[in-house]
C-alpha positions in Angstrom: -93.8 89.5 -138.9 -91.1 90.4 -136.4 -89.5 93.7 -137.0 -86.0 94.3 -135.9 -85.0 97.7 -134.6 -81.6 99.1 -134.6 -80.7 101.3 -131.6 -78.9 104.4 -132.7 -77.0 106.9 -130.7 -78.9 110.0 -129.5 -77.2 112.3 -132.0 -78.5 110.1 -134.9 -82.1 109.9 -133.8 -83.0 112.9 -135.8 -84.0 111.6 -139.3 -83.2 115.0 -140.9 -79.5 114.4 -140.5 -78.5 111.9 -143.1 -74.8 112.8 -143.0 -74.6 111.8 -139.4 -76.4 108.5 -140.1 -74.0 107.8 -143.0 -71.0 108.5 -140.9 -72.2 106.2 -138.2 -72.6 103.2 -140.6 -69.4 104.1 -142.4 -67.3 104.2 -139.3 -68.9 101.0 -137.9 -70.0 98.5 -140.5 -68.4 99.6 -143.8 -65.0 100.5 -142.5 -64.7 97.4 -140.4 -66.5 95.1 -142.8 -63.4 92.9 -143.6 -62.8 92.5 -139.9 -66.4 91.4 -139.3 -66.1 89.0 -142.3 -62.8 87.6 -141.0 -64.2 87.0 -137.5 -67.6 85.7 -138.4 -67.0 83.8 -141.6 -63.6 82.3 -141.0 -63.5 78.7 -139.9 -62.4 78.4 -136.4 -59.5 76.2 -135.4 -60.4 74.3 -132.3 -57.7 72.5 -130.3 -59.2 70.1 -127.8 -57.4 67.7 -125.5 -59.2 65.0 -123.5 -57.9 63.2 -120.4 -59.5 60.4 -118.4 -59.4 61.0 -114.7 -60.3 58.4 -112.1 -62.0 60.0 -109.1 -61.8 57.9 -106.0 -64.6 58.9 -103.7 -63.6 58.7 -100.0 -65.5 56.2 -97.9 -68.5 57.4 -96.0 -67.6 58.2 -92.4 -69.1 56.3 -89.6 -71.8 58.0 -87.5 -70.7 59.8 -84.3 -72.4 57.1 -82.2 -70.0 54.5 -83.6 -67.0 56.6 -82.9 -64.3 55.7 -80.5 -62.0 57.8 -78.4 -58.4 58.0 -79.6 -56.9 56.5 -76.5 -59.4 53.6 -76.5 -58.8 53.0 -80.2 -55.0 52.9 -79.6 -55.6 50.5 -76.7 -57.7 48.2 -78.9 -55.1 48.2 -81.6 -52.4 47.2 -79.1 -54.5 44.3 -77.8 -55.2 43.2 -81.4 -51.5 43.4 -82.3 -50.5 41.3 -79.3 -53.1 38.6 -80.1 -52.0 38.5 -83.7 -48.3 38.2 -82.6 -49.2 35.3 -80.3 -51.1 33.4 -83.0 -48.1 34.0 -85.4 -45.7 32.6 -82.8 -47.8 29.5 -82.4 -48.0 29.0 -86.2 -44.2 29.5 -86.6 -43.6 27.0 -83.8 -45.7 24.3 -85.5 -44.0 25.0 -88.9 -40.6 24.8 -87.3 -41.4 21.6 -85.5 -42.4 20.0 -88.8 -39.3 21.3 -90.5 -37.1 19.9 -87.7 -38.8 16.5 -87.9 -38.1 16.4 -91.7 -34.5 17.4 -91.0 -34.2 14.6 -88.5 -35.5 12.1 -91.0 -32.9 13.3 -93.6 -30.1 13.1 -91.0 -31.2 9.5 -90.2 -31.2 8.6 -93.9 -27.7 10.1 -94.2 -26.5 8.1 -91.2 -27.9 4.9 -92.6 -26.4 5.7 -96.0 -23.0 6.3 -94.4 -23.2 3.1 -92.5 -23.7 1.0 -95.6 -19.9 1.1 -96.2 -19.0 -1.5 -93.4 -20.9 -4.2 -95.4 -18.4 -6.6 -96.8 -19.0 -9.6 -99.1 -18.3 -13.1 -97.7 -19.5 -16.7 -97.8 -22.5 -17.6 -95.7 -21.5 -20.1 -92.9 -24.6 -22.3 -93.6 -24.8 -22.3 -97.4 -21.4 -21.1 -98.4 -22.9 -18.7 -100.9 -21.8 -15.1 -101.2 -23.6 -12.7 -98.9 -23.1 -9.2 -97.3 -21.9 -9.2 -93.7 -21.2 -6.4 -91.3 -17.6 -6.0 -90.5 -16.5 -6.8 -87.0 -17.0 -4.0 -84.6 -19.3 -2.0 -86.9 -22.6 -2.9 -85.3 -22.1 -0.8 -82.1 -21.1 2.2 -84.3 -24.5 2.0 -86.1 -26.5 2.3 -82.9 -24.4 5.2 -81.5 -24.5 7.2 -84.7 -28.3 6.8 -85.0 -28.9 7.6 -81.4 -26.6 10.7 -81.6 -28.5 11.9 -84.7 -31.9 11.6 -82.9 -30.6 13.3 -79.8 -29.3 16.2 -81.8 -32.6 16.7 -83.6 -34.7 16.4 -80.5 -32.4 18.9 -78.7 -33.0 21.5 -81.5 -36.7 20.9 -81.4 -36.8 21.3 -77.6 -34.7 24.5 -77.6 -36.9 26.1 -80.3 -40.1 25.2 -78.4 -38.7 26.5 -75.1 -37.7 29.8 -76.7 -41.1 30.2 -78.5 -43.0 29.4 -75.3 -41.1 32.1 -73.4 -41.9 34.6 -76.2 -45.6 33.6 -76.1 -45.6 34.0 -72.3 -44.0 37.5 -72.7 -46.8 38.5 -75.1 -49.4 37.2 -72.7 -47.9 39.2 -69.9 -48.0 42.4 -72.0 -51.6 41.7 -72.9 -52.6 41.1 -69.3 -50.9 44.3 -68.3 -52.9 46.2 -70.9 -56.2 44.6 -69.8 -55.5 45.5 -66.2 -54.8 49.1 -67.1 -57.5 50.2 -69.6 -57.7 53.9 -70.6 -60.4 56.0 -69.0 -63.2 56.6 -71.6 -64.3 60.0 -72.6 -66.7 61.3 -71.3 -66.0 59.5 -68.0 -68.8 57.3 -66.7 -71.1 58.9 -64.0 -70.3 58.2 -60.4 -72.4 55.9 -58.2 -74.1 58.8 -56.5 -75.2 60.3 -59.8 -76.5 57.0 -61.0 -78.5 56.5 -57.8 -80.0 60.0 -58.2 -80.9 59.4 -61.8 -82.6 56.1 -60.9 -84.6 57.6 -58.1 -85.7 60.5 -60.4 -86.8 58.0 -63.0 -88.8 56.0 -60.5 -90.5 59.1 -59.2 -91.5 60.2 -62.7 -92.9 56.7 -63.4 -95.0 56.9 -60.2 -96.3 60.3 -61.0 -97.4 59.1 -64.5 
């Protein structure tokens, strides 16, 4: 059986002093019994709040061997932006060409619709039955209006293609200028003399082995 021992203060270790022992228990347990009972036996009120937090782990960094100098990275980003802008210009030119072709067809349809008004009913010279004939002097107007519509549409297409072509050439010139002036990598590459010395040292070491 396990026996529990109560540690008493030094002035109460003497068993021949019951008054001191009584005072000790009176001033500790008996006097504060209600307080102990209130603290130990009372049901505790627990207020808990829970919140769901989403923790986004940052991506794993690349190894140092795959790192790029800041100037070189900026240079690569500029080249990629110019290439993407050139591709976007070409795509916009194709879409605009299709749009202008559709507008030209609509303009021609409107021209033909407007030219239906000169048709006048009249008897056919061969059969004498009622037919639709063009009014006198209206046939040359048809050709001039249709040709003018086509010329206007082609002029818009040509102007747009010329403007887009010049913009693409400007982007190519900027890209070419960047390619001709690349940034110096860090650390800088070794000189030719240092490379020659390293190669000779490597060859001598191989011969010694």
